[in-house]
LOTIZA-320206 format. One line per 8 residues: their letters; for each residue z, y negated, x negated of C-alpha. Coordinates in steps of 0.25 Angstrom, whole numbers. Layout:
A	Z Y X ~ ... $
//
This chain:
MLSTLPPE	-116 -29 -5 ~ -108 -22 -16 ~ -103 -10 -7 ~ -110 -3 1 ~ -98 5 9 ~ -99 5 24 ~ -85 -4 26 ~ -76 4 37 $
CPQALLAQ	-67 -1 44 ~ -52 4 40 ~ -47 16 49 ~ -33 11 46 ~ -35 -2 52 ~ -42 4 64 ~ -33 14 68 ~ -19 6 68 $
AKALPTVT	-28 -4 77 ~ -34 8 86 ~ -20 12 88 ~ -17 1 96 ~ -20 -7 108 ~ -33 -11 111 ~ -33 -28 108 ~ -42 -34 120 $
TTVANAVN	-51 -43 112 ~ -62 -54 115 ~ -74 -56 110 ~ -78 -68 106 ~ -92 -70 110 ~ -97 -55 109 ~ -112 -58 112 ~ -118 -50 98 $
EVTLESAR	-120 -34 95 ~ -109 -39 82 ~ -100 -45 89 ~ -98 -31 102 ~ -102 -21 91 ~ -88 -26 84 ~ -80 -26 99 ~ -87 -12 100 $
MATEEGLI	-83 -6 92 ~ -69 -12 90 ~ -68 -7 107 ~ -74 8 104 ~ -60 9 93 ~ -50 3 104 ~ -48 -7 96 ~ -51 -18 107 $
EPILVGDP	-56 -22 120 ~ -66 -33 120 ~ -69 -44 130 ~ -82 -49 127 ~ -82 -66 127 ~ -98 -71 127 ~ -109 -70 136 ~ -108 -59 143 $
DTIRSVAD	-123 -57 146 ~ -125 -56 132 ~ -113 -47 128 ~ -117 -36 137 ~ -133 -36 133 ~ -128 -35 117 ~ -116 -26 124 ~ -128 -18 130 $
GMGWDISN	-138 -18 117 ~ -125 -12 110 ~ -124 -1 120 ~ -109 -5 124 ~ -105 -3 135 ~ -97 -17 139 ~ -94 -15 155 ~ -79 -12 154 $
IRIEAAAD	-77 -26 143 ~ -72 -40 148 ~ -85 -49 145 ~ -80 -63 144 ~ -91 -72 145 ~ -93 -86 136 ~ -106 -95 135 ~ -105 -94 120 $
EAEAATRA	-98 -93 106 ~ -88 -101 108 ~ -85 -98 124 ~ -83 -82 119 ~ -74 -87 109 ~ -65 -98 118 ~ -66 -86 129 ~ -64 -75 116 $
VQIVSAGE	-49 -83 114 ~ -46 -88 127 ~ -47 -73 134 ~ -36 -69 121 ~ -28 -82 122 ~ -26 -79 137 ~ -21 -63 130 ~ -31 -54 138 $
AASVMKGH	-35 -50 124 ~ -28 -52 109 ~ -38 -53 101 ~ -54 -61 96 ~ -66 -54 93 ~ -76 -65 87 ~ -88 -61 90 ~ -102 -70 89 $
VHTDTLLR	-94 -84 88 ~ -94 -89 78 ~ -78 -92 70 ~ -76 -105 70 ~ -79 -104 86 ~ -70 -94 86 ~ -58 -99 79 ~ -59 -111 89 $
AVLARKGG	-56 -104 99 ~ -45 -97 91 ~ -38 -111 88 ~ -42 -118 102 ~ -27 -122 109 ~ -30 -117 123 ~ -35 -103 122 ~ -35 -103 108 $
LRTESRLS	-27 -91 98 ~ -20 -103 91 ~ -6 -99 85 ~ 2 -108 74 ~ -3 -100 64 ~ -17 -104 59 ~ -28 -95 58 ~ -33 -85 47 $
HVFHMTVP	-42 -72 44 ~ -39 -60 38 ~ -48 -51 34 ~ -43 -33 32 ~ -52 -29 22 ~ -53 -15 20 ~ -63 -7 10 ~ -69 6 13 $
GSDKALCI	-62 19 12 ~ -48 11 11 ~ -37 5 23 ~ -32 -4 11 ~ -33 -19 18 ~ -33 -31 11 ~ -33 -43 19 ~ -39 -56 17 $
TDAVINVS	-35 -68 23 ~ -42 -79 25 ~ -57 -76 22 ~ -61 -84 34 ~ -56 -97 42 ~ -45 -104 31 ~ -55 -109 22 ~ -43 -117 12 $
PGVIDKIY	-30 -113 18 ~ -17 -120 12 ~ -6 -116 11 ~ -1 -116 23 ~ -12 -112 30 ~ -12 -99 20 ~ 1 -98 24 ~ -3 -93 39 $
ILQNAIDL	-17 -85 32 ~ -6 -78 27 ~ 3 -76 37 ~ -10 -70 46 ~ -13 -58 39 ~ 2 -55 34 ~ 2 -53 51 ~ -9 -46 51 $
AHALGNTD	-6 -35 40 ~ 7 -34 47 ~ -2 -28 61 ~ -7 -21 53 ~ 6 -13 48 ~ 8 -20 33 ~ 22 -29 36 ~ 21 -35 21 $
PKVALLSG	8 -36 16 ~ 6 -41 0 ~ 0 -55 2 ~ -7 -61 -11 ~ -11 -76 -12 ~ -24 -74 -19 ~ -29 -85 -30 ~ -36 -85 -44 $
TEVATKAM	-22 -82 -53 ~ -10 -77 -51 ~ -2 -91 -58 ~ -4 -103 -48 ~ -13 -111 -55 ~ -15 -125 -49 ~ -31 -124 -50 ~ -31 -113 -39 $
QSSIDAVE	-23 -118 -26 ~ -21 -103 -21 ~ -14 -101 -32 ~ -4 -112 -26 ~ -6 -109 -14 ~ -2 -95 -17 ~ 12 -99 -24 ~ 14 -109 -11 $
LKKLAALG	10 -97 -1 ~ 22 -88 -11 ~ 32 -96 -8 ~ 32 -99 6 ~ 30 -83 7 ~ 42 -82 3 ~ 49 -93 9 ~ 45 -84 22 $
ALRGATVD	31 -91 25 ~ 26 -80 27 ~ 29 -67 34 ~ 29 -53 31 ~ 22 -51 19 ~ 21 -49 3 ~ 16 -62 -4 ~ 12 -67 -17 $
GPLALDGA	1 -74 -25 ~ -7 -81 -32 ~ -13 -65 -32 ~ -27 -68 -38 ~ -36 -55 -32 ~ -34 -43 -40 ~ -21 -45 -42 ~ -16 -45 -27 $
ISAEAARI	-23 -32 -25 ~ -23 -24 -38 ~ -11 -19 -43 ~ -17 -15 -56 ~ -21 -30 -58 ~ -10 -35 -55 ~ -3 -25 -64 ~ -10 -29 -75 $
KGINSPVA	-9 -43 -72 ~ 6 -43 -72 ~ 9 -47 -57 ~ 18 -43 -53 ~ 18 -44 -36 ~ 22 -35 -24 ~ 8 -41 -18 ~ -2 -40 -32 $
GNADILLV	-10 -27 -31 ~ -4 -25 -15 ~ -10 -38 -7 ~ -11 -35 7 ~ -16 -47 12 ~ -22 -59 2 ~ -23 -73 5 ~ -35 -79 0 $
PNLEAGNI	-35 -93 -6 ~ -45 -96 4 ~ -56 -93 13 ~ -68 -93 1 ~ -60 -82 -6 ~ -57 -74 7 ~ -71 -76 10 ~ -75 -70 -5 $
LFKQMVYC	-64 -61 -6 ~ -67 -51 8 ~ -82 -53 5 ~ -83 -47 -7 ~ -72 -35 0 ~ -84 -34 11 ~ -96 -33 2 ~ -91 -29 -11 $
MSATAAGL	-78 -18 -6 ~ -86 -14 8 ~ -73 -21 13 ~ -71 -22 28 ~ -64 -35 33 ~ -57 -36 46 ~ -56 -49 49 ~ -46 -56 59 $
IMGAAAPV	-42 -71 62 ~ -27 -73 61 ~ -17 -82 66 ~ -25 -83 80 ~ -16 -78 93 ~ -23 -67 92 ~ -32 -61 83 ~ -47 -62 80 $
ILTSRADP	-57 -56 75 ~ -66 -62 67 ~ -79 -52 65 ~ -92 -57 60 ~ -106 -52 60 ~ -107 -48 45 ~ -96 -38 46 ~ -98 -25 49 $
PAARLASC	-91 -16 59 ~ -80 -9 50 ~ -74 -24 48 ~ -78 -29 63 ~ -70 -17 70 ~ -59 -17 59 ~ -56 -33 62 ~ -56 -27 76 $
ALATIYAD	-44 -17 73 ~ -37 -28 65 ~ -36 -38 76 ~ -34 -25 86 ~ -20 -22 75 ~ -17 -36 75 ~ -17 -40 89 ~ -6 -29 91 $
FMAHQKAL	4 -35 81 ~ 2 -46 87 ~ 7 -42 102 ~ 17 -35 96 ~ 21 -48 89 ~ 21 -55 101 ~ 29 -46 108 ~ 41 -45 97 $
KAS	41 -63 99 ~ 41 -59 112 ~ 54 -49 111 $
//
């Protein structure tokens, strides 16, 4: 750790979520203390109403050890992590809950349940992941996508990835997010595929392939987030120095970037899987409490946004 500052759950994000209705959330394989502590925090903050899925005896035993009274909380029995993931997703698919939280379950197991054709949360979109990054003392957020699911996405994949992130920005109240298509250069070169992809993505965005955002690239990281660097480099772009969303070239780049912010800047990385019929909260055992709470807040906001969008389409 190069930064010893404690991470913070951004207060603006938490306040926005707490002003919304509580979201019923299934917790897949809620059989360990880290998972139950995440659920308890979000419950006590009024963000979620949990449905705990997993072995009932283990869940009650761990909760008792934590001093959490779960006598009034619904528990759904599941024998193992695969069954817990499937059942947690099925409950949401049936309309009994509006979001899913990853518990003591492998990510690929949970994703298989989400993508199941029967009882899953599959949509016409592509699944992707968005990190909502904030640093201590500031509510300014920077979204990074995709650092978790899509390893080496092509241009069409990136359209889906970007639209998912743009939709999240809209849910947060940003009606025109600035999207930076990251590369190692501001000039397209065949030696750097991300720069070629950026040119194509910018063209497709201009043709209407992306809704509700200002998109530009290729941009190097400094030009995307630093107005001074953009000025010195002579970059004339509404996105340069003002990016809200960073599209990374591939998973490795995104993984390095978000972890650099976490361990060198004490950033809070709130994470959601997007592109499913409901938000999926993807927490990790290594996440501090601030990040787990922020992820739940993000899911509450996005679930409410999805409900409103669904109502508009139905009207």
